N, C-alpha and C positions, 0 to 999 in steps of 0.2 A: 884919337879916333872921333871923326866928325859924325855925331848922330843927327845932324840936321839934313844931310844929304841923302839921296836914294840909297837904300840898303839892299845889296844884291845877294843871292844865295851864296856866292863864293866868299862874301865877307864873313859869313857865319861858318862855313865848312872849314875854314882855315884853322879854327880852333880845335884843340884836343885837350879836353878837361877831365881830370880824374873826378871821381864822385865828391870828394871834400872840395875840390875847386868849384865844382858845379853848385854845391851846397852855398859856397861863399857868393857866387854870381847871383843865385836865386834868393839869397837871404833866408834860407831854409835850414832846419835842423838837418844834420848829416844823416841821421836815422830815418828820417822822413823821405829823404832822396833816395836812400838805399831801398826803402819799401816800395817806392813808386817804381823804381827801375825793376825790381824783383817781380812786379805784377806782370812783366813780360811784353807789354804792348810797345815799349821801346827796344831798339835793337842796338846796344852799345857797341862800339868797337873795343879792341884791346890794344894797349900800349905796354911797352916794357919799362919797368921802373924798379931800380935796385935789384935787377935779375928776376923779377916776377912779372907775369902778364896780369894786368889789372884792367878793370872796365874804365872806359873813357866815353865822353859824350862830346859832340860837336855843337856849334852855336844854333843849328837848325833843332837839334834835340832841346836845347834850352827854351827855343821859342815854344816848341810843342808842350814843354812842362809848365810853361806860363798859361798857355791857352787851356790847358788841361784843367786849371783852377775854375773855369767858367763854363765848361761843356760837359755833356754826358758821355759816359764810357763809349757808347756805340758810335759817337762822332769823333772823339779823339783819336781813335785808330785810323779812321778814314783821312783825318787831316794829316796825321803823321805819315802815312804812306804817300799821299799826295804831295806834301812838301819835300819829302826825301827823294822824290822822282823829279823834282823841278830841275831845269839846267842851271849851270852856275852863273850865267849872264842875266837871269830873270830877277827883276826887282821885286822885292817882298814888300807890297803895299796893297791897300784896298781889302778885298776879301779873298778866301780861298773856297771855291765851290766843291762840295763834296756830295756824293750820292749815298743815301742810306736806305736800308730796307728794315722796316719795322712793322708792327701790327697795323699801322695806319697805310702800309704801302710803300712803294718807292718814292723817294722825294729827294729834291736838292736842298742842301742846307748851306747857306753863305755864312762863313765864319770870318768875323773881322780880324785883320792882322796887325794893323798900324800900331795900336797900343802895345801889344805883346812884343812885337819886334823892336820897338823903341826901348821898351823896358829891358829887354834882352840885351841891347847894344850898350845901354847905360851901364848895366851890371857887368858886361864884359869890359867895358872901359875902365870901370873902377877895379876890376880884377887885374888888368894889365898894369894899372898903376901900382896896385898892391904888390905886384911881382918885383917891381923896382924897389919897393920899400922894404919887403921882408924876404930874407934869404931862404934857402932850402933847409936850414936848420931852425928856422922859426925865430931868428934874431933880426931885429930892425937893422938894415944895412947901415955899415959905418959905425955901429955902435956894438956893445956887448949886452944890450938889453933885450930880453926875450919878449916876443909879442904876447905871450900869455901872461907875463907879469903886469904888462900895462893893461890888458883886458881885465885881469882880475881886480884892479884898482877901480875901474869903471863899474864893473858888476858890484863891487862893494860899496858903491854910493858916491864915489868921488866924482866931481865934475871934471870935464875935459880940460878947462882952464886951470883947475887946481893941479891935475897931473902934470900939465905942461910947465906950470910953476915949479914943480919939483924935479922935473926932468927938461931943464931949459935948452938942452941941445936938441930935443925932438921938435918936429913941426906938427901942426894940425893934420896934414896929410898923412904923416907917419903914424900918428895916434889912430886915426881912422882905418888905416890899413892894418894895424896890429889888431884892432877889435875885430875886423872882418875876417882875418887869417884865424885868430883864436876860436871865432864862432864855428868855422868850418873844419878845423883841426882840434877836436876836443883834447885837452891836456890829460895825459896819463900820470898817475902817481900823486904825490903830494901837491895841493894847491898853493899858490902864492897868497901871501898875506893881502887882504883887501884894502889896506891903507899903507901910505908911505910913513916912515918914521916922522919926517918933518911935518906931515899933516896931523898926526896925532899929537905931537908937541905943540902945534899951533892951536889945537883945540883944547889943550890942557886936560887930556884924559887920564893923566897919571900913569903913563907907561904904555908898553905894548904888550902885555900879558894877555889882555882880552882879544887882542887882534890875532895873535898867534893861536890862542885857544879857538877862535872862530874858525880859522884856517884848518885846525885839526878836526873840528867837528864836521867841516865840509867834506872831509875824505870819504 
């Protein structure tokens, strides 16, 4: 995905992201994304997944969620409505002008687009890459390694280079994708140990008992 060229509305509307996927793109906690959508100013679509209808967002929704971080509530709804009605072939650049009514009277507010659109497209490009790296069951493609296992090692304090040393068949891209996937899809049940066996032995910590104890305490 070329994030240097003009980005048109159609480039964003082609996406259909579940809320966990949107959280991954936005680098946000899933609970925070759900709460934001629950407030009602967004109008998610519904997609079928595993026999259920679930809420989904498109790329324009993602842009609006990013813009939402820096504008007041009475402006965000106007921005959302305006952008959702833009034609597919319109480029998303410059500013979007919205009219608001408040105690100061009716006025036009220009909301910048460029930074939010670029951030959205960067996140969507990373998401598309992660889709190639992590399968629907949460395993790194071409391996039996679960994304949550790798993420637990990073969260436990291991450096990326150290993890790749212990998993020499993985790439840096796969590691980053595993972390992004796990952040957006919180693991249920017993957590994975925060260290590999090799890393504990290298550091001479006298065995793995404390590692597995820490994992049990995190449940």
